[in-house]
C-alpha positions in Angstrom: 179.6 41.6 112.7 182.8 40.3 111.4 182.7 38.5 107.8 183.5 35.3 108.7 185.1 34.7 105.3 187.6 37.3 106.7 188.0 35.4 109.6 188.9 32.2 107.7 191.0 33.5 105.2 192.6 36.2 106.9 192.7 34.6 110.9 196.2 36.2 111.5 195.2 39.7 110.3 191.8 39.4 112.2 193.1 38.2 115.5 196.4 41.0 115.3 193.4 43.8 115.1 191.2 42.3 117.7 193.9 42.1 120.0 194.6 46.3 119.5 191.3 46.2 121.2 190.8 43.1 123.5 192.6 41.1 125.5 193.6 37.7 124.1 191.4 35.8 126.5 188.2 37.6 125.0 188.3 35.6 121.9 189.0 32.1 120.1 189.7 32.5 116.1 190.4 28.7 116.3 187.0 27.9 117.7 184.7 30.3 115.6 187.0 28.7 112.4 186.5 25.1 113.8 182.9 25.9 114.1 182.4 27.0 110.9 183.9 24.1 109.1 181.4 22.0 111.2 178.6 23.8 109.8 179.5 23.6 106.4 179.4 19.5 106.5 176.6 19.1 108.5 175.1 20.9 106.1 176.5 18.9 103.3 175.4 16.1 104.8 172.2 17.3 105.2 171.8 18.1 101.7 173.2 14.6 100.7 170.7 13.1 102.9 167.6 15.2 101.8 169.0 14.2 98.2 168.4 10.7 99.5 165.6 11.2 100.7 163.6 12.5 97.5 165.3 9.6 95.8 163.5 7.0 97.8 160.3 9.4 97.3 160.8 9.2 93.4 161.2 5.2 93.5 158.2 5.0 95.4 156.3 6.5 93.2 156.9 3.9 90.5 156.1 1.2 92.9 152.5 -0.9 93.3 151.4 0.4 96.7 151.0 -2.0 99.0 153.6 -4.7 97.7 156.1 -6.0 100.1 158.8 -3.5 98.0 156.7 -0.3 98.8 155.9 -1.4 102.4 159.9 -2.2 103.1 160.9 1.4 101.0 158.2 3.4 103.7 159.9 2.0 106.6 163.2 3.3 105.2 161.8 6.9 103.8 160.6 7.3 108.2 163.8 6.2 109.0 165.8 8.9 106.5 162.8 11.2 107.3 164.0 11.1 111.1 167.5 11.4 110.5 166.6 14.4 108.2 165.0 15.9 111.0 167.5 15.4 113.3 170.4 16.9 111.4 168.4 19.6 110.4 168.2 20.7 114.2 171.8 19.8 114.4 172.5 22.2 111.6 170.2 25.0 112.9 172.2 24.9 116.7 175.6 25.2 115.1 174.9 27.9 113.2 172.9 29.7 116.3 176.5 28.7 118.2 178.4 30.1 115.6 176.4 33.0 115.0 176.6 33.9 119.0 180.2 33.2 119.1 180.8 36.4 116.1 177.9 38.9 117.2 179.8 39.3 120.2 182.9 40.5 118.5 183.9 43.9 118.1 184.5 45.0 114.4 188.5 45.1 113.1 190.0 48.6 113.9 191.2 50.6 110.8 195.1 50.0 110.2 195.5 53.9 111.2 194.0 53.3 114.9 196.4 52.8 117.6 196.4 50.1 119.9 195.1 50.2 123.8 192.9 52.3 125.9 192.1 55.4 126.3 195.3 56.8 127.4 196.5 56.0 124.0 194.4 58.3 122.5 196.1 60.8 119.8 195.0 64.8 119.8 195.1 65.3 115.9 194.0 69.3 116.7 193.2 71.5 118.5 191.1 74.9 118.2 190.9 78.0 119.8 192.2 78.8 123.1 191.0 78.0 126.6 189.7 81.6 128.5 191.3 83.2 130.8 189.4 84.9 133.7 190.1 87.3 135.5 187.9 86.6 138.6 186.9 83.5 140.8 184.5 81.5 138.2 181.4 79.3 139.4 180.7 76.0 137.9 177.5 75.1 135.6 175.4 74.0 138.4 175.7 77.2 140.0 175.3 79.7 136.9 172.2 78.0 135.7 170.7 77.5 139.6 171.2 81.5 140.0 169.9 82.5 136.5 167.4 79.7 137.0 167.9 78.1 134.0 167.5 74.9 135.4 165.7 73.2 138.3 167.8 70.0 139.4 165.6 69.7 142.1 162.0 69.8 140.8 163.8 67.4 138.2 164.7 64.6 140.6 161.4 65.1 142.4 159.8 64.4 138.9 162.7 61.8 137.6 164.6 60.6 140.2 168.3 61.1 140.3 170.7 62.2 137.3 167.7 64.2 135.5 167.4 67.5 134.3 164.6 70.0 133.7 165.4 73.1 131.8 163.3 76.2 132.9 162.8 79.8 131.2 166.0 81.3 129.1 167.3 77.5 130.2 165.0 75.8 127.8 165.2 78.4 125.3 168.8 78.6 125.0 168.8 74.5 124.7 166.1 75.2 122.0 168.1 77.5 120.1 171.5 75.2 120.4 169.4 72.5 118.5 167.9 74.7 115.9 171.3 75.8 115.1 172.5 72.5 114.5 169.0 71.7 112.1 169.6 74.8 110.2 173.6 74.0 109.5 172.6 70.7 108.3 170.2 71.9 106.1 172.8 74.2 104.7 174.7 71.0 103.7 171.4 69.1 102.1 171.3 66.1 104.5 167.6 64.9 104.9 165.9 65.9 108.2 164.5 62.7 109.9 161.9 62.5 113.0 162.2 59.0 114.3 160.5 56.7 116.7 161.9 56.7 120.6 160.7 53.2 121.0 162.4 50.9 118.7 162.1 47.0 118.5 165.0 44.5 119.4 165.9 43.6 116.0 166.8 47.4 115.7 169.5 47.8 118.6 170.6 44.3 117.4 171.6 46.1 113.9 172.7 48.8 115.5 175.4 46.7 118.1 173.6 47.4 121.4 173.0 43.5 122.0 173.5 41.3 122.8 176.4 42.4 124.7 175.0 46.0 126.0 171.4 45.3 126.9 171.8 46.7 130.4 173.0 49.9 129.2 169.1 50.5 127.2 165.9 51.2 128.7 163.6 48.3 128.1 159.9 48.8 128.5 157.4 46.0 129.1 156.6 45.0 125.6 159.6 43.9 124.4 161.0 47.2 122.8 163.4 49.8 124.4 164.4 53.3 124.4 166.6 54.7 121.8 170.1 55.4 123.3 170.8 57.8 120.4 169.1 58.3 117.0 172.1 56.3 115.5 169.6 53.5 116.7 166.6 54.3 114.4 169.1 55.9 111.3 171.1 52.6 110.5 167.4 50.7 110.6 165.8 53.1 108.0 167.1 50.5 105.3 167.1 47.2 107.2 166.7 43.8 104.7 166.8 46.2 101.9 168.9 46.6 98.6 169.9 50.5 97.6 171.0 51.3 94.3 174.4 52.5 93.7 173.5 55.4 92.5 171.3 57.0 95.4 174.6 56.9 97.5 175.8 58.2 99.6 172.7 59.0 101.6 172.6 61.9 104.2 170.6 62.1 107.4 170.2 64.2 110.6 167.9 63.0 113.3 166.9 65.4 116.3 166.1 63.2 119.6 165.9 62.9 123.2 168.7 60.2 124.0 167.7 57.7 126.7 170.8 55.8 128.9 171.0 53.8 131.7 174.4 54.8 132.3 175.1 52.2 134.5 178.8 51.8 134.3 181.1 54.3 136.9 181.8 57.9 136.4 183.6 60.4 138.1 182.7 62.2 141.1 182.4 65.5 140.0 180.6 64.7 137.0 177.4 66.3 138.2 174.8 68.7 137.1 174.2 68.3 133.2 177.4 66.3 132.5 175.9 62.9 132.9 172.2 62.3 132.4 169.6 59.9 132.1 168.1 61.9 129.0 169.7 64.3 127.0 169.0 65.7 123.7 171.2 65.2 120.2 170.8 65.6 116.8 172.7 63.0 115.1 174.4 62.9 111.4 174.1 60.0 109.5 175.3 58.4 106.1 175.0 55.4 104.1 178.0 55.2 101.7 179.4 52.7 98.9 182.6 51.4 100.0 184.8 54.0 97.9 183.1 56.9 99.6 183.1 55.8 103.1 186.6 57.9 104.0 185.5 61.0 102.4 182.1 60.8 104.3 184.1 60.3 107.6 186.2 63.0 106.7 183.1 65.2 106.0 181.6 64.3 109.3 184.7 65.5 111.2 184.9 68.8 110.0 180.9 69.1 110.0 181.1 68.5 113.9 183.9 70.9 114.9 182.4 73.4 112.4 179.6 73.4 114.6 181.7 74.0 117.8 184.2 76.4 116.4 180.5 78.3 115.5 179.8 78.9 119.2 183.6 79.6 119.4 184.3 77.3 121.9 188.0 76.2 122.6 188.0 72.0 121.5 190.1 69.4 120.5 189.8 66.7 118.2 191.0 63.2 119.2 191.9 60.1 117.3 190.6 57.4 120.3 192.4 54.4 120.5 190.9 51.0 119.2 190.2 50.0 122.9 188.2 53.3 123.6 186.2 52.9 120.4 182.5 51.8 120.7 182.2 47.8 119.5 180.6 48.8 115.5 183.5 51.3 115.0 186.7 50.2 112.4 187.9 54.4 113.3 186.7 57.0 115.7 187.4 60.8 116.8 186.0 62.4 119.1 185.1 66.2 119.2 186.1 67.3 122.5 185.1 70.6 124.2 187.2 72.5 127.0 185.1 72.6 130.5 186.7 75.5 132.4 185.5 74.3 135.9 186.8 71.0 135.6 189.9 72.1 133.3 189.4 68.7 131.3 188.3 68.3 127.6 184.7 66.3 127.4 183.4 64.7 124.1 180.6 66.7 122.4 180.5 64.9 119.5 181.8 61.0 118.3 182.3 60.6 114.5 182.5 56.8 113.6 182.9 54.8 110.3 181.8 51.4 111.5 182.3 50.0 107.6 180.1 47.0 106.9 179.9 45.9 110.2 176.0 47.2 111.4 175.4 46.2 107.3 176.0 42.7 107.9 173.8 42.7 111.2 170.8 44.6 109.7 171.4 42.6 105.9 171.5 46.4 104.4 172.9 46.5 100.7 173.6 48.1 97.5 173.9 47.2 93.8 177.1 47.9 92.3 177.3 47.9 88.8 181.1 46.8 88.7 181.5 44.4 92.1 177.6 43.2 92.0 175.6 43.0 95.5 177.7 44.5 98.2 177.0 45.4 101.8 177.0 49.6 102.8 179.4 51.5 104.7 177.6 53.4 107.2 178.8 56.4 109.8 177.2 58.1 112.1 178.1 61.5 114.1 176.7 63.5 116.9 176.2 67.2 115.3 175.4 68.0 118.2 174.9 66.5 121.8 173.9 69.6 123.8 174.2 68.9 127.6 178.1 69.4 127.7 177.5 72.0 125.4 175.7 73.8 127.7 178.1 73.1 130.9 180.8 74.7 128.1 178.9 78.0 126.7 177.7 78.7 130.5 181.2 78.1 131.8 183.0 80.1 129.3 180.7 82.7 128.7 180.3 83.4 132.3 180.9 87.1 133.7 182.3 88.5 137.0 178.4 90.2 137.4 176.6 86.7 137.2 175.6 87.4 133.8 176.2 85.3 130.4 177.2 85.8 126.8 175.2 84.5 124.2 177.1 83.2 121.6 176.8 85.4 118.4 174.9 82.5 116.2 172.4 81.8 118.9 171.5 85.1 119.3 168.9 85.3 116.7 167.2 82.1 117.9 167.0 84.5 121.6 166.3 87.8 120.8 169.3 88.8 122.8 172.9 88.9 123.6 173.3 87.9 127.3 171.2 86.3 130.1 170.9 88.4 133.0 169.4 87.8 136.7 165.7 88.7 136.5 
């Protein structure tokens, strides 16, 4: 959530920044500022009336009970009490109206983030080379089915479309990827978390899923939601708490399945493992001071990219334009792996610095010796999502005889160098 103080004091700056990612008809800062002033005025009126009410109470304490003055004061007090109650309700309604307008605004993008949508994304680095093949390649669906790594038909029987069931060595390869990521994060002294998968609405609100993106999330009958990413849990660990500056940064990672409705449109060729309602992901997360957050962002980008590099896959790093960033993000870099059969890059890690946007929603602060109590900065990064990596691995490492080589860093988890037809 944006700081109302920033909007009031620098409306032109906020407007110009938001126009990098939204249309001018999608927000109205003048309305927000006017509503904020009205809230302040009504609060002053409320406090003055409360003081007057207290004065009547003090006055009555000195009067003789049953006297005419006492009776008149009681009548006056009843009127004031009713006015106080009505004004209190007015203030509450105005505050709720202001909150509803603030909470749907996305974050202010960083100054170096380009304006526009996906077509304005900027490639900042390309690593490795696209593999060239001297035989007709297969796509990952054909490879997976021939080697009995995935059973798409029975997955659909069990769970409907856009579902996947890994089988045999395919399940072990998926698990090898997860274990590889976990081992790498432990080496870097990140603390491992296994969070709950069912989260309360407050958790979804703090993460920024609510109120605008409610339809992207699975909800269950008791009002909880299935986490769309481990970030939704990790961002809430210290909700409504105050941390100590000396304990920052805090570095976590979590393995979870992720559950997404994928309600939006997608390309017709995004079949198989490309887009599913449930997929596995290891998520990295940091809580930092304001001063630490830029270094933390660079660290997370490097860590995510190194995981892809160690798998010896061709990838690129892209700086997202403002309109392609998630609503909470002030800046996002995507790590995009090359998919040979589609001749396209696809994101396998998204690294975002949300600054204090989520901390304001979750009231997560830290005590600074120099500046008093401040909202923490929070950063998240996939480290990594597995399904599209599986696509890239199967297609990049395929051989003409139908076998698939296993990347060197994964061989110890599988006790083999190659997957062959049984």
